[in-house]
N, C-alpha and C positions, 0 to 999 in steps of 0.2 A: 132334275131333282137333286138337292143337296144331300150328301151322305155323310154321316158322322160315325167314326169308329169309336168304340168304347168297350167296356167290360161288363159282363153280367155273370152272376153266380147262380148256380142251380144246386139242388140236392144231388146225391150220388146217382140217382136214376135219370138225371137230366130233366127233372121236373121243377116247376116253380113252387112257390109257397102255397099255391092253391091247388096243387096236384095236376096241373096241366103239363103234359109231356111235350118235349121239344126234340128236334133232330138237327144235327149239323148240316149246313148247306140248304136248309129249307127256309122259304120266305114265310113270314107271319104278318098278319094285318089285323088291327083292331079298329072297329068303326066307332063313331061317336066323337065327342069333344075330348081331346087329350088334356088331362089335368095333372096336378102336382103330385107330391110325394105319395099320397094315399089314393089318388084318383086313377082314372082309366088310362091305359097305355102300357107299353112294355118299358119297364124301368131299367136303366143302365147308368153306369158311371164312366166318366172320361178317364179317371184315375183308378187303376185296378185295386189299390188298397182300400178305397171307399166301399167296395163290395163286402169287405170283412165286417162292416157294421150291420149287415143284414143276414149273413150266413155264417154258421160255425163250421169252419173247415176241419175241425177235429172230428166232426161227424161225417166226413166224407164228401163235403161240398165240392163242386167242380167249378173252376173258373173258365169262362169262355171269352173269346173275342167276338164282338158283334158289330154289325154295320146297320145303322139306323137311319131312317129317312121319313119322308112325309111330314106330318105335323110333329114338331118336337117342342116340348115344354121343359124349361129349366126351373128347378126349385133350389134355392140356397137356404140351407139350415144354418142360421147364424149361431145357434146354441152349440152345435157340434162342429161348426166350421167346415162344411162340405157341400158339394153340389150333387144333386141327383137329377136325372133327366128321365122324361117319359116320351115315347114316340109311338106313332101309329103303325110304322112299318119296321120290321126287324128281321135280320138274317143272322143266324149263328154261323160265323166263319169257321171257327175251330175251337177245340178244347185246348187250353194252354197246358203243356206238360209241366210236371212238378219241377224239373230242372230249370225251366225258364222262369217259373214263379220265384224260385230261390234267387236267381239273378236279378229279378225285378225288385225283390225285397231289399237287396243290397243297395238299391238306389233311392229308397224312401228317405226323405229329409224332414218329415214332419213328425215330431215326437208322438203326438196323439194317435196318428195313423199307424206308426210303427209299433206302439204299445198294443193296439188292437190286433195287429197281425201276429205279433209274438204270443199274445194271449190265446188266439184261436187257431193258429196254423200249427199242426203237429210237426215241429222240426225234430229231425233225428240229431243225435249227438254230433255226427259228422257235419251236418248242415249248420248246426249251431256254431261249431268251431270255425267252419269256413266263413260264415258271416261275420264273426268277431274279428277274424284275421283280415277280411277283405273290406270291411266297412267301418270306418272310425265312428260314424254316427250310430250304427248298430251297437258297437261296443259301448259307446257313451250311454245309450238308452238302457242297455243291459246293466251297466254299472249302477244306474239309478233304480231300475226295476227290482234288482235283487234285494233291495232294502225293504220292499213292501209286497213282493209277489213270490209266494212260496214255490211255485212251479219253476220260476226263473232261478230262484236261489238254489234249488236242487239241481237244475241243469248246469249251472255254473260250477257247483261243487263237484258234479260228476265228471267234468272235463279237466279239472285241475289236479 
């Protein structure tokens, strides 16, 4: 059986948007036909930053690494330019620690994804400074966002 690694976000209680509780290391299975974005199946993304479209990390959402198998359906959203996947079998491998998420943010190269992460992930001043110093693309995106996003404008002001 082919296995695909990906990312899935949950709320702070490791529950999905429907109130279903999950645990790390446990296997999950959904029966029936696996369908697209709003259909049956466990939804996940191959790129971690795409999970920020579905969960607000400023409210304590948790990012996990998952392993998916069985029937897998891919849906491409051309309006927002991202892929979402649905699968019949899913295992939560681990919760990704904050420090690792910061390192992952440093490598985002798509402006739309980076803007969504910046808007919904509660960066500390130290993390914000670190990302500006370590990622030219992060710095470039911040330079644009400070012209139209008040939260970013205030963060930039607070570190200068």
